[in-house]
PAMI-293327 format. One record per residue: x, y, z of N, C-alpha, C, O in turn. Coordinates in steps of 0.001 Angstrom, whole numbers, padded with zeros to 6 digits, always signed. Atoms other than C-alpha are relative to their C-alpha. Layout:
% residues N
XYZXYZXYZXYZ;...
This chain:
% residues 132
-001567-000264-000010-016339+014853-000927+000052+001397+000806+000945+001552+001639;-000134-001360-000626-017002+018527+000291+000066-000363+001562+001068-000048+002203;-000186+000180-001469-017852+017303+003944+001076-000834+000560+001239-000956+001774;-000903+001070-000574-015083+014779+004120+001569+000591+000284+002624-000042+000293;-001235-000690-000307-012510+017458+004932+001160-000205-000728+002261-000344-000195;-001036+000396+000815-010555+016826+001911+001080+001077-000226+002184+000754-000665;-001047-000789-000131-008799+020218+002171+001078-000140+001143+002254+000212+001052;-001012+000442-001122-007359+019024+005597+000932-000843-000591+002092-000495-000367;-000792+000906+000434-005762+016293+003900+001148+000889-001020+002366+000871-000844;-000969-000873+000792-004251+018698+001172+001000+001049+000905+002144+001355+000570;-000729-000864-000800-003081+020990+003852+001175-000634+000778+002299-000156+000936;-001037+000965-000790-001363+018207+005879+001263-000254-001209+002439+000088-001079;-000982+000353+000873+000274+016909+002611+000798+001230-000656+001868+001098-001251;-000926-001408+000380+001428+020575+001740+001020+000199+000996+002206+000378+000720;-001160+000082-001040+003076+020655+005066+001147-001003-000123+002343-000747+000022;-001075+000939+000069+004773+017584+004598+000882+000158-001184+002074-000146-001151;-000995-000200+001348+005969+018485+000876+000837+001261+000741+002066+001236+000672;-000981-001091-000498+007277+021676+002653+001309-000452+000733+002465-000118+000476;-001136+000673-000760+009260+019714+005116+000977-000738-001062+002201-000606-001059;-000942+000798+000917+010543+017489+002353+000738+000780-000712+001890+000386-000895;-000766-001029+000555+011669+020529+000512+001146+000414+000897+002285+000343+000435;-000811-000346-000901+013439+021708+003528+001052-000973+000268+002208-000582+000432;-000970+001091-000319+015166+018441+004170+000663-000051-001287+001831-000440-001243;-000939+000274+001410+016334+018393+000428+001078+001118+000139+002271+000878-000048;-001124-001005-000200+018046+021790+001116+000943-000141+001230+002005+000474+001139;-000750+000301-000916+019528+020668+004342+000940-001148-000559+002117-001139-000197;-000903+000962+000272+020866+017450+002542+000971+000690-000877+002176+000529-000680;-000928-000713+000911+022279+019695-000309+001045+000624+000699+002204+000657+000285;-001174-000959-000881+024067+021827+002433+000815-001099+000592+002024-000867+000570;-000884+000976-000653+025436+018693+004166+001176-000580-001211+002370-000710-000943;-000750+000300+001008+026838+017546+000768+000896+000869-000530+001989+000414-000869;-000738-001054+000140+028193+020874-000078+001144+000139+001009+002244+000492+000582;-000776-000092-000792+029920+020825+003194+000909-001381+000461+001527-001532+001515;-000706+001300-000378+031422+017310+003029+001463+000132+000146+002049-000714+000821;-001398-000324-000263+034914+018688+002908+000425+001123+000913+001574+001564+000915;-000352-000972-000823+034616+021278+005505+000200-000427+001375-000744-000852+002040;-000454+000371-001262+036535+020577+008636-000825+000613+001141-001068+001812+001273;+000892-000371-001227+034398+020494+011862-001400+000072-000474-002259+000320+000372;+001655-000101+000276+031005+020495+009940-000792-001350+000537-000365-002499+000427;+000655+001032-000546+028447+018468+011561-001389-000083-000944-001924+000975-001274;+001028+000205+000920+025529+017046+009323-001182+000475+000680-001228+000375+001907;+001295-000443-000642+022073+018476+009989-001120-000903-000585-000937-001623-001566;+001080+000682+000554+018532+016995+009620-001075+000909+000562-000930+001846+001347;+001171-000763-000686+014936+018103+010186-000699-001071+000585-000576-002278+000378;+000982+000809-000893+012251+017038+012679-001407+000494-000845-001703+001681-000982;+001260-000382+000399+008902+016954+010980-001070-001342+000202-002267-001278+000480;+000974+001262+000077+007650+013177+010882-000578-000320+001463-001669-000813+001747;+000736+000395-001412+007269+012837+014522-000808+001112+000593-001451+000846+001609;+000949-001015-000192+005461+016071+014853-001410-000496-000639-002451-000378+000007;+001092+000302+000909+002981+014793+012188-000483-001023+000858-001529-000751+001446;+000320+000992-000700+002739+011550+013981-000433+000235+001292-001287-000533+001735;+000857-000412-001426+001888+013164+017451-001320+000641-000306-002312+000480+000405;+001125-000698+000371-000534+015230+015698-001226-000907-000542-002390-000738-000180;+000994+001016+000524-002352+012377+013765-000244-000948+001022-001425-001292+000997;+000298+001011-000924-002265+009885+016564-000503+000514+001362-000712-000295+002265;+000362-000529-001261-003331+012253+019365-001463-000450+000472-001633-000708+001664;+001404+000633-000057-007166+011081+019064+000084-001189-000147-000994-001721+000119;-000059+001530+000398-006183+007589+018192-000988-000813+000949-001896-001565+000593;+000622+000961-001137-007371+006170+021657-001230+000329+000166-002029-000571+000422;+001308-000246-000098-010350+008058+021820-001096-000339-001088-002251+000076-001000;+000917+000391+000929-011960+006644+018909-000181+000609-001235-000988+000166-002052;-000018-000878+001079-011371+009202+016374+000318-000682-001422+001424-001217-001505;-000426+000557+001182-011345+007925+012801+001200+000714-000677+001481+001834-000249;-000843-000972+000724-008629+009133+010478-000426+001183-000671+000373+002107-000823;+000247-001313+000482-010632+011712+008850-000205+001144+001085+000117+002325+000952;+000002-001088-001019-011541+013252+012237+001264+000577+000390+001486+001777+000556;-001310-000465-000425-008018+013174+013207+000794+001090-000744+001373+002040-000217;-000516-000982+000896-006788+014902+010025-000668+001382+000206-000080+002455+000071;+000859-001123-000008-009515+017265+010556+000407+000801+001256+000252+002023+001241;-000469-000814-001202-008185+018331+013980+001288+000327+000083+001687+001044+001001;-001481-000183-000004-004627+018375+013153+000199+001598+000043-000420+002386-000671;-000278-001448+000111-003159+021771+014067+001181+000335-000800+002295+000014-000386;-001059-000168+001039-001071+022896+011112+000953+000745+000525+002062+000525+000039;-000929-000777-000483+000752+025480+013206+001156-001001+000944+002307-000630+001173;-000803+000838-000429+002164+022404+015021+000924-000778-000766+001809-001459-000248;-000908+000812+000969+003774+020920+011934+000838+000824-000664+000768+000906-001891;-001219-000735+000487+006607+023097+011405+001017-000687+000137+000944-001452+001099;-001155+000667+000139+010067+021685+010611+001079+000566+001061+001087+001782+001250;-001071-000370-000751+013002+021912+013029+001469-000431-000519+001755-001628-000473;-001231+000565+000347+016509+021715+011742+000921-000067+001214+001053+000857+002015;-000718+000273-001153+018802+020148+014176+001440-000575-000489+001462-001074-001614;-001177+000502+000174+022464+019097+014167-000054-001494+000460-000568-001783+001540;+000434+001445-000218+022512+015210+014012+001542-000639+000496+002607-000370-000059;-001074+000292-000858+024975+013467+016422+001175+000954-000248+001959+000721-001168;-000783-000979-000347+027058+016346+017227+001397-000465+000431+002391+000177+000091;-001235+000258-000624+029779+014476+019052+000671-001159-000810+001713-001720-000471;-000617+001244+000955+030359+011802+016214+000742+000741-001209+000302+001682-001870;-000929-000341+001227+033058+012342+013670+000580-001207-000603+001222-002033+000045;-000246+001152+001076+033633+009898+010695+001760+000171-000349+002501-000758-000669;-001436-000233+000469+037183+011599+010025+000780+000768+001040+000316+001087+002135;-000887-000532-001188+040143+013187+011804-000391+001498-000050-000141+002198+000931;+000063-001466-000164+039045+016719+010743-001512+000279+000716-002038+001387+000611;+001265-000171-001097+035718+016228+013180-001213+000193-001061-002239+000675-000581;+001162-000105+000935+033334+016260+010022-000838-001470+000106-000281-002567+000157;+000782+001237-000165+030504+013738+010311-001054-000071-001247-002233-000373-001060;+000868+000338+001157+029096+013625+006663+000451-000899-000661+001578-000789-001143;-000294+001067+000808+029143+010636+005018-000565+000186-001457-001769-000056-001545;+000581-000176+001321+028562+011338+001203-000780-000980-000571-001688-000628-001324;+000981+000986+000537+027008+008099+000336-001403-000093+000666-002438-000226+000012;+001273-000150-000550+024387+008243+003004-000486+001210-000229-001710+001288-000129;+001098-000935+000224+023581+011712+002174-000580-000282-001363-001776-000082-001571;+000779+000143+001320+023119+010777-001550-001069-001091-000036-001806-001246-001010;+001003+001233-000242+020998+007739-000292-001220+001133+000489-002238+001280-000188;+001018-000700-000701+018970+010220+001958-000645+001097-001196-001869+001191-001280;+000441-000817+001062+018622+012813-001059-001009-000781-000877-002197-000472-000965;+000921+000768+000657+017278+010214-003241-001560-000664+000441-002570-000816-000246;+001110+000443-000891+014830+008852-000749-001243+001197+000152-002458+001094-000018;+000826-001179-000124+013607+012395-000080-000484+000548-001075-001565+001123-000946;+000529-000237+001260+013217+013161-003716-001177-000836-000327-002154-000287-000835;+001300+001019+000200+010734+010248-004042-000985+000286+000778-002100+000184+000266;+000896-000345-000825+008933+011327-000963-000698+001399-000348-001890+001620-000135;+000470-001258+000391+008632+014869-002246-000989-000189-001179-002129+000271-001118;+000965+000205+001111+007130+013797-005596-001143-000887+000163-002111-000814-000594;+001162+000767-000439+004901+011269-003993-000934+000656+000639-002130+000385+000531;+001129-000878-000464+003422+013953-001988-000698+000843-000938-001927+000916-000942;+000403-000854+001060+003001+016237-004717-001120-000846-000880-002176-000316-001226;+000770+001034+000838+001388+013236-006704-001558-000144+000749-002679-000195+000244;+001313+000396-000940-001068+012658-003717-001060+001354-000064-002280+001395-000223;+000753-001435+000009-002001+016386-003620-000800+000250-001303-001922+000756-001294;+000418-000103+001387-002534+016330-007486-001364-000895-000001-002422-000483-000476;+001064+000857+000177-004800+013387-007108-001109+000244+000870-002151-000265+000458;+000838-000514-000928-006845+014817-004153-000681+001264-000874-001905+001270-001006;+000575-001152+000790-007495+018032-006261-000726-000634-001233-001679+000014-001668;+000679+000538+001125-008617+015806-009179-001147-000606+000387-002153-000652-000320;+001474+000549-000727-011130+014112-006815-000979+001138+000176-002143+001090-000222;+000782-001169-000393-012432+017280-005724-000670+000699-001338-001837+001088-001375;+000368-000488+001333-012592+018554-009417-001063-000779-000545-002087-000205-000914;+000770+000841+000217-014298+015610-010282-001459-000021+000605-002415-000187-000153;+001068-000087-000636-016986+015825-007822-000874+001459-000398-002074+001526-000664;+000548-001412+000294-017586+019628-008475-000512+000079-001491-001371+000885-001848;+000440-000314+001377-017864+019009-012267-001314-001099-000208-001712-001281-001358;+000977+000920+000275-020669+016424-011864-001429+000631+000399-002459-000023+000237;
């Protein structure tokens, strides 16, 4: 287990959990601005950065362990962007749909707790190996 780059998995999971936390804050901000005229919903980019990092050695024959070991954690930052800035659902130029935001919030909370559970399981595996 020690030689399997377990901490690389934890580090990547940690970055994903941080991104999920940031997305939660952005969604909460979208919900809070549901009635603000001219407000445009925001979202984050993270998954595409993660996909790019994990798949960059895919065609050179690197297995998942090697690809995770080679992930540059500095490239896994989140970027907040305005989503569909030219679209408005209402006459006040606001493009926040409260039902969509609530669904996104629920999905993101499930993702966040799943990531935390995965990190906890990884630490439990490491603890189990070290205690034997």
